[in-house]
ChimeraX commands (.cxc) that place a marker at each C-alpha (Angstrom):
marker #1 position 68.02,114.87,-112.33 radius 0.5
marker #1 position 65.16,113.53,-109.93 radius 0.5
marker #1 position 64.75,114.48,-106.64 radius 0.5
marker #1 position 65.93,111.51,-104.73 radius 0.5
marker #1 position 69.28,111.40,-107.15 radius 0.5
marker #1 position 70.04,114.64,-105.18 radius 0.5
marker #1 position 69.84,113.13,-101.41 radius 0.5
marker #1 position 73.46,112.91,-100.16 radius 0.5
marker #1 position 72.53,109.39,-98.59 radius 0.5
marker #1 position 71.37,108.04,-101.42 radius 0.5
marker #1 position 74.36,109.04,-103.18 radius 0.5
marker #1 position 76.33,107.45,-100.49 radius 0.5
marker #1 position 74.26,104.34,-99.94 radius 0.5
marker #1 position 74.51,103.48,-103.69 radius 0.5
marker #1 position 78.04,103.94,-103.84 radius 0.5
marker #1 position 78.40,101.55,-100.96 radius 0.5
marker #1 position 75.85,98.91,-102.58 radius 0.5
marker #1 position 78.42,98.96,-105.40 radius 0.5
marker #1 position 81.50,98.62,-102.93 radius 0.5
marker #1 position 79.94,95.62,-101.04 radius 0.5
marker #1 position 79.14,93.76,-104.12 radius 0.5
marker #1 position 82.65,94.26,-105.48 radius 0.5
marker #1 position 84.00,92.95,-102.20 radius 0.5
marker #1 position 81.85,89.84,-101.88 radius 0.5
marker #1 position 82.00,88.76,-105.67 radius 0.5
marker #1 position 84.33,85.36,-104.54 radius 0.5
marker #1 position 82.11,84.27,-101.73 radius 0.5
marker #1 position 81.84,80.55,-101.79 radius 0.5
marker #1 position 78.33,81.01,-99.64 radius 0.5
marker #1 position 75.99,81.91,-102.40 radius 0.5
marker #1 position 73.14,82.41,-99.52 radius 0.5
marker #1 position 75.07,84.68,-97.73 radius 0.5
marker #1 position 76.22,86.48,-100.83 radius 0.5
marker #1 position 72.81,86.82,-102.22 radius 0.5
marker #1 position 71.21,88.39,-99.47 radius 0.5
marker #1 position 74.06,90.76,-98.88 radius 0.5
marker #1 position 73.65,92.24,-102.47 radius 0.5
marker #1 position 70.04,92.51,-102.31 radius 0.5
marker #1 position 70.28,94.16,-98.54 radius 0.5
marker #1 position 72.82,96.47,-99.95 radius 0.5
marker #1 position 70.74,97.32,-102.80 radius 0.5
marker #1 position 67.61,97.39,-101.01 radius 0.5
marker #1 position 69.09,100.68,-98.93 radius 0.5
marker #1 position 69.31,103.35,-101.85 radius 0.5
marker #1 position 66.42,101.55,-103.90 radius 0.5
marker #1 position 63.88,102.14,-100.91 radius 0.5
marker #1 position 65.14,106.16,-100.92 radius 0.5
marker #1 position 64.38,106.15,-104.24 radius 0.5
marker #1 position 61.28,104.45,-104.29 radius 0.5
marker #1 position 60.03,106.62,-101.04 radius 0.5
marker #1 position 61.00,109.99,-102.82 radius 0.5
marker #1 position 58.95,109.57,-105.78 radius 0.5
marker #1 position 55.90,108.43,-103.75 radius 0.5
marker #1 position 53.45,111.43,-102.97 radius 0.5
marker #1 position 53.45,112.56,-99.51 radius 0.5
marker #1 position 56.21,112.48,-96.63 radius 0.5
marker #1 position 54.55,109.99,-94.66 radius 0.5
marker #1 position 54.86,107.43,-97.54 radius 0.5
marker #1 position 58.50,108.73,-97.89 radius 0.5
marker #1 position 59.20,108.25,-93.98 radius 0.5
marker #1 position 57.89,104.77,-94.26 radius 0.5
marker #1 position 60.68,104.08,-97.46 radius 0.5
marker #1 position 63.10,105.37,-95.11 radius 0.5
marker #1 position 62.67,102.98,-92.50 radius 0.5
marker #1 position 62.50,100.34,-94.79 radius 0.5
marker #1 position 65.95,101.32,-95.83 radius 0.5
marker #1 position 66.92,101.46,-92.48 radius 0.5
marker #1 position 65.93,98.31,-91.74 radius 0.5
marker #1 position 67.96,97.21,-94.90 radius 0.5
marker #1 position 70.95,98.73,-93.46 radius 0.5
marker #1 position 70.70,96.92,-90.10 radius 0.5
marker #1 position 70.32,93.39,-91.73 radius 0.5
marker #1 position 73.38,94.39,-94.06 radius 0.5
marker #1 position 75.37,95.21,-91.14 radius 0.5
marker #1 position 74.68,91.94,-89.47 radius 0.5
marker #1 position 75.46,89.87,-92.47 radius 0.5
marker #1 position 78.91,92.14,-92.59 radius 0.5
marker #1 position 79.51,90.58,-89.19 radius 0.5
marker #1 position 78.72,87.10,-90.04 radius 0.5
marker #1 position 80.74,86.76,-92.88 radius 0.5
marker #1 position 83.32,88.42,-91.19 radius 0.5
marker #1 position 83.47,86.43,-88.63 radius 0.5
marker #1 position 83.43,83.31,-90.85 radius 0.5
marker #1 position 86.33,84.53,-92.76 radius 0.5
marker #1 position 84.07,85.31,-95.94 radius 0.5
marker #1 position 85.32,89.23,-95.46 radius 0.5
marker #1 position 88.45,90.31,-94.88 radius 0.5
marker #1 position 88.66,91.83,-91.05 radius 0.5
marker #1 position 89.78,95.09,-92.38 radius 0.5
marker #1 position 87.22,95.75,-95.09 radius 0.5
marker #1 position 84.47,94.19,-93.13 radius 0.5
marker #1 position 84.77,96.90,-90.32 radius 0.5
marker #1 position 85.07,99.63,-92.57 radius 0.5
marker #1 position 81.85,98.33,-94.01 radius 0.5
marker #1 position 80.62,98.13,-90.68 radius 0.5
marker #1 position 81.35,101.96,-90.15 radius 0.5
marker #1 position 80.07,102.86,-93.13 radius 0.5
marker #1 position 76.78,101.12,-92.47 radius 0.5
marker #1 position 76.31,103.02,-89.32 radius 0.5
marker #1 position 77.22,106.46,-90.86 radius 0.5
marker #1 position 74.48,106.07,-93.74 radius 0.5
marker #1 position 71.97,105.04,-90.81 radius 0.5
marker #1 position 72.43,107.59,-88.97 radius 0.5
marker #1 position 71.74,110.05,-91.90 radius 0.5
marker #1 position 69.03,107.72,-92.70 radius 0.5
marker #1 position 67.57,108.78,-89.04 radius 0.5
marker #1 position 68.47,112.17,-89.44 radius 0.5
marker #1 position 66.50,112.69,-92.85 radius 0.5
marker #1 position 63.33,110.54,-91.29 radius 0.5
marker #1 position 63.52,113.04,-88.42 radius 0.5
marker #1 position 63.76,116.21,-90.82 radius 0.5
marker #1 position 60.61,115.01,-92.39 radius 0.5
marker #1 position 58.10,113.87,-89.82 radius 0.5
marker #1 position 59.19,116.92,-87.45 radius 0.5
marker link #1:1,2 radius 0.2
marker link #1:2,3 radius 0.2
marker link #1:3,4 radius 0.2
marker link #1:4,5 radius 0.2
marker link #1:5,6 radius 0.2
marker link #1:6,7 radius 0.2
marker link #1:7,8 radius 0.2
marker link #1:8,9 radius 0.2
marker link #1:9,10 radius 0.2
marker link #1:10,11 radius 0.2
marker link #1:11,12 radius 0.2
marker link #1:12,13 radius 0.2
marker link #1:13,14 radius 0.2
marker link #1:14,15 radius 0.2
marker link #1:15,16 radius 0.2
marker link #1:16,17 radius 0.2
marker link #1:17,18 radius 0.2
marker link #1:18,19 radius 0.2
marker link #1:19,20 radius 0.2
marker link #1:20,21 radius 0.2
marker link #1:21,22 radius 0.2
marker link #1:22,23 radius 0.2
marker link #1:23,24 radius 0.2
marker link #1:24,25 radius 0.2
marker link #1:25,26 radius 0.2
marker link #1:26,27 radius 0.2
marker link #1:27,28 radius 0.2
marker link #1:28,29 radius 0.2
marker link #1:29,30 radius 0.2
marker link #1:30,31 radius 0.2
marker link #1:31,32 radius 0.2
marker link #1:32,33 radius 0.2
marker link #1:33,34 radius 0.2
marker link #1:34,35 radius 0.2
marker link #1:35,36 radius 0.2
marker link #1:36,37 radius 0.2
marker link #1:37,38 radius 0.2
marker link #1:38,39 radius 0.2
marker link #1:39,40 radius 0.2
marker link #1:40,41 radius 0.2
marker link #1:41,42 radius 0.2
marker link #1:42,43 radius 0.2
marker link #1:43,44 radius 0.2
marker link #1:44,45 radius 0.2
marker link #1:45,46 radius 0.2
marker link #1:46,47 radius 0.2
marker link #1:47,48 radius 0.2
marker link #1:48,49 radius 0.2
marker link #1:49,50 radius 0.2
marker link #1:50,51 radius 0.2
marker link #1:51,52 radius 0.2
marker link #1:52,53 radius 0.2
marker link #1:53,54 radius 0.2
marker link #1:54,55 radius 0.2
marker link #1:55,56 radius 0.2
marker link #1:56,57 radius 0.2
marker link #1:57,58 radius 0.2
marker link #1:58,59 radius 0.2
marker link #1:59,60 radius 0.2
marker link #1:60,61 radius 0.2
marker link #1:61,62 radius 0.2
marker link #1:62,63 radius 0.2
marker link #1:63,64 radius 0.2
marker link #1:64,65 radius 0.2
marker link #1:65,66 radius 0.2
marker link #1:66,67 radius 0.2
marker link #1:67,68 radius 0.2
marker link #1:68,69 radius 0.2
marker link #1:69,70 radius 0.2
marker link #1:70,71 radius 0.2
marker link #1:71,72 radius 0.2
marker link #1:72,73 radius 0.2
marker link #1:73,74 radius 0.2
marker link #1:74,75 radius 0.2
marker link #1:75,76 radius 0.2
marker link #1:76,77 radius 0.2
marker link #1:77,78 radius 0.2
marker link #1:78,79 radius 0.2
marker link #1:79,80 radius 0.2
marker link #1:80,81 radius 0.2
marker link #1:81,82 radius 0.2
marker link #1:82,83 radius 0.2
marker link #1:83,84 radius 0.2
marker link #1:84,85 radius 0.2
marker link #1:85,86 radius 0.2
marker link #1:86,87 radius 0.2
marker link #1:87,88 radius 0.2
marker link #1:88,89 radius 0.2
marker link #1:89,90 radius 0.2
marker link #1:90,91 radius 0.2
marker link #1:91,92 radius 0.2
marker link #1:92,93 radius 0.2
marker link #1:93,94 radius 0.2
marker link #1:94,95 radius 0.2
marker link #1:95,96 radius 0.2
marker link #1:96,97 radius 0.2
marker link #1:97,98 radius 0.2
marker link #1:98,99 radius 0.2
marker link #1:99,100 radius 0.2
marker link #1:100,101 radius 0.2
marker link #1:101,102 radius 0.2
marker link #1:102,103 radius 0.2
marker link #1:103,104 radius 0.2
marker link #1:104,105 radius 0.2
marker link #1:105,106 radius 0.2
marker link #1:106,107 radius 0.2
marker link #1:107,108 radius 0.2
marker link #1:108,109 radius 0.2
marker link #1:109,110 radius 0.2
marker link #1:110,111 radius 0.2
marker link #1:111,112 radius 0.2
marker link #1:112,113 radius 0.2
marker link #1:113,114 radius 0.2
view
């Protein structure tokens, strides 16, 4: 198994991406749906790419990209909730998970730049 696959934040964000995609498959707002899928997939994808790069500075940059995608997804979840595209309870749970992943990303970035 590659090093990125051992990262708990990668495992959690990958599983979360699957959950987000499953929760929005029936959305009639194609643009929002597409962007949410892209944001959700971007979080673990950037972690994987960064972990395979050489050097902690590059990896830290990719962790930052993942954090940005996580914040973007959180915003999109809030919008989807407000327009009724996602059940309120599911959206709130997803937002909580986004926040938890964001904290994990922050801690990982801090640990490799310290």
